[in-house]
C-alpha positions, 0 to 999 in steps of 0.5 A, spaced: 610 431 783 615 426 779 613 430 772 615 436 775 622 433 778 623 430 771 622 437 768 627 440 773 632 435 771 631 436 764 632 444 764 638 444 768 641 438 764 640 443 758 644 449 761 651 445 759 648 445 752 646 452 751 653 454 754 657 449 749 652 453 743 654 460 745 662 458 746 661 454 739 658 461 736 664 465 739 669 460 736 666 461 729 666 468 730 674 468 732 675 464 726 671 469 721 676 474 724 682 470 723 680 469 716 679 477 715 685 478 718 689 473 713 685 476 707 687 483 710 694 481 709 693 482 701 687 487 701 685 493 705 681 491 711 674 493 709 675 490 703 677 483 706 671 484 711 666 485 706 669 479 702 668 474 708 661 477 709 659 476 702 662 469 703 658 467 709 652 470 706 652 466 700 653 460 704 647 462 708 643 463 702 645 456 699 644 453 706 637 456 706 635 454 699 637 447 700 633 447 706 627 449 703 628 444 697 628 439 702 622 441 706 618 441 699 620 434 698 617 432 704 
């Protein structure tokens, strides 16, 4: 019974963290939209969107490679 009560407390305690993660994701999307809008002042909107998407994809690739190398060294 005590384990079930503890697990229930842990599950409800994690909900604010999930909500914070979702809100953080929304904030990141808003920041990316702002970056696209700023670049769109100089370039066409479609080109600006592709440029920002390319930067985000490159950052993701570098992060994935760093994680892969870190995992290989363990």
